N, C-alpha and C positions, 0 to 999 in steps of 0.2 A: 378929385384929388385923393391920392393914395397916401396912407399913413405908413411911414417906414417903421418896420419892426425894431424894437430896441436891440442894440448890439450886445451879445453876451460876452462877458469877460472870458478869457482863456480858461480859467478854472471852472466856471459854470458850464462852458461849452464841453469840456472834458467830462464833467459829471453827467451832462445830458446824453452825451454819446455813450457813456458807460451804461446808463440806465436803459438806453435803447438796445444795446447789445445784450443786456440781461434779459430784456423782454423777448427778444428774438430767440435767445437760447431756451428760455422757458417754453415758448411756443413750439420750438422744435422738439423739446422733450415730451410735451403733451401730445404732439402729433405722432411721435414714434411710439408712445405708450398705447395709442389707439391701433388696434389691429383687427383683421378679420371682419366679423359682422359689425363691430362697433364703429370701425372706420367707415365701412360701407354705409351704415345708417346715417353717419354724419354727412357723407357725400349725397346720399339720397335726399336727406332733408334739405341740403343746399340746392339740389336740383329742383325740388318742389318750390322752394322759396324764390328761386331765380326765374320762375315762370315756365315750369315744365308744361308740355301740351296738356290741355284739359282732358284729352282722350287717353292719357297714359297715367295710370295709378302706380305709385311706388309700392303700395301694399294692397292686399286683397280687401275689398270693401263689401264683402258679403261672407256668410258662414257656410262651410261645406258640411253636409250631414249625410251619413251612410245609414239608411234605414234597413232593418232586417239583417244587419250584420254583414252586408255585402256591398261591394262597390257597384253592383248592378242596381242597388236601391239608392243611388246617389241623388241628392237634391240639394238645394241651396236655400238659405234663409236670408232675408234682407235685414240690414242693421235696424235694430229696434223691434224686430219681431219677437213676440212673446208666446206664441202658440205652437212651439215645436213638439217633438215626441215627448211622451211622459218619461220621467227619469225615475231611478230607483227610490229616491226620497219622496216621490209623489208630486214633485214640482214639474213644470213644463220647461223644456229646453228653450233658452232665449239666445238671441244673437245680439251681442253688445258692442257698442262703439263709444269712445269717450265723448264724441261730439255728434251733433245732428244738424245737417246731414253729415254722414261719415265721409270724410275727405281729408286731403292734406296728409300730415304726418301722423295718421291714426290708423289703427287696425281694427277690423271687425273680427270678433272672436266668440265662439260658442261658450255658453255658461258652464258646460260640463263636457269634456272631450269623450268620456266614457259613454255618456248619454247620446253623444253625437255619433257613436258607432266605433269608437277606438277599440282596436284589438284585432284578432284574427279574422280574415275574410272567410266566411263559411263556404264560398264558392270557388276559392282559389287558395294559393299558398301565400297570399299577400298579407301585409300588416297595414291596417287602415289607421290613419292619423299617427303614423310613425315614420321616422327616417331610419335607414340602416346606419348604425354607428351614430356618433354625435352629428347633429344637423350640420351640413356644409355651410361655411360662412356665407357663401353667395345666397343660399336659401334663407338664412337667418336675416340677411340684409333686407329682403323684400317680402318675407312671409312671416307673420306673427305665429309664435309657437303655441301660446296658451295664455290664459288670463293671469295677471300678476298674482303670485301666491299659490297658483295651481300646482298640485303634486303630479309632475309628469314623470313617466318612466325614463330612466337614464341608462345609456349604454356604457360599456366599459371603456370606450375610447373612440377615436376618429377612424374612419375607413378611407383609405386613400382614393381620391377621385382620379379617374383615368380620362374620361371624356364628359363633356356637358353639351347637350343639345338644347336648342331653344330659339327664340326670336333673335335674329342677327343683331338688331340694334340694341336689344336688351343685353345680349352677351357682351357686346362692345362696352356698354356702360359698366357692367360688372367687372370687366377686365380693368377699365380705367379707375375703378374704385379700389382695386387691389384685392378683390375676393376671388378672382379666377386667374389662372395662368393662361395666357393667350394661346399656348400650344395645346391646351386641353379643349378648346371650344370647337364645336362643329356647327356651321351655319347652313346646313342642308335643310333646316326646318325643324320645328318642334313636333315631337310625336303627338298624335291625337289623343292618346290615352295611356294608361299605365301598362296595358298589355303590349302596346307598340314599343314602349320604353323597355319593357322586359325583353322583347325580341332583339332590340339593339344590343342589350347586354349579352344575350346568349350568342349573338353573332360576333362578339369581340372576344378574342382569345384569352385576355387577361381579366375579363369582368366576371365576377361571381355574384354580385348583388347590384341592385339599382335603388334609386330614390326618385320619386316623381312628384312634382308640385301640382297638386290637384285643386289648389285654391283658385277662386275666381273663375271657375270654368264657365259660368254664365255671365260674367261681367266683361263686356267689351272694352272697358277702361283699363283692364289689367293685362293688355296684350303684350307688353314688353316682357313680363315675367311669369305668366302662367305657362304651364306645360314644360317647365324646365325638367330635363331628364339627366340625372347624374349616374354615370357608370362607375362602379366602385370595386375595389379589391377586397379580399377577405380581411376582416379585422385581425390585427396582430395580437390583441389582448384576449384573455379568457374571461367570460362573464356575460352579462346581458348584452345582446346584440342590437337592440332597437331603442330609439329615443322617441318619446311622445312629442308629436308636432302636428298642429292643426293643418288639415288638408294635404298632408304628405302620405303617399302610398309607397311602400317598399317591399322588397322580397328578393328571393334568389333568382339567378339567371334562368333556371328551369325548375318547374315544380316537380317534386319527386312523385313516384307512383303512390297511390293510396290504396288501402284495403277497404273493400266495402262488403256488406252482407247482402247476398242476392237471394233472399228468402230462404227456402228449405235447402238450397245448395250450399256447399262449403264456401266460405269466404274466398274470394279470388282477388288478385292484384289487378287493378284497373289503372293503366297509365294516364296521367293527366297531360294531355298534349301541350307542348310549349306553343305559345302564340306564333302564328305565321310560320309553322314548321317547314313548309315547302320553301319559304324564303331562306330560312336558315340552312336547309340542306343544300340549296343552290350556292349559298355563300361559302359553305364549308368545302364542298366537293367540286366547285367550279362548273356546275351544271348550267 
């Protein structure tokens, strides 16, 4: 037997409807206040809570470390690891995650980005653990920047994103979350490394800089969002050009020539070849 709900008086019904409209309006205002990475993180959290495939992480669940000041010395640390490289203060680099095992809506982050190799790459013109300009919203949504309270370098502003390469399913999700424009995504596959991302930038007439997501390069669970490659225009502002961000590699479309000392001979200019130069030449001259 079903119990009939008590009938509301016209006055109480109007009050109830008014409160419902207020609640909906408040929810709409809260939703519109969320933008960029904040909105995407909300969607990513819901994606995980609603049963995302266990083989797909929304954030990197390991720490990227560049030993020897070069991307060639790239390695990873598992969450909870405490025996990383020695830092300037005498401590050992650690890879920290709020929960163990590291999963769900949590990020693995190195205890010290400088100790993890942040700065100029001594083998290229790249910046390690840095984005060009402010980190793109799509990257912020799926890749932790640094530990809470960490003093990260900040650029003077945003760099306009021209194209984004990556996993097709991951790109579709980032578009649905509102962090990417559908017209900007390229589903031809994610570049294997930062030099391939730089080559894509050099081959694009309007690209002057790139940002590459190098987080989770050993983690098969991060397949949707690893290797994101952002092609960007030159910053419109004057000031710092790069922002500290765990696992990001960035730089110009082409590395400028460098001057080196060749022993007893006078210093000479040695051009640093752009990656895949023959591919770029073919793209530019129709060979």
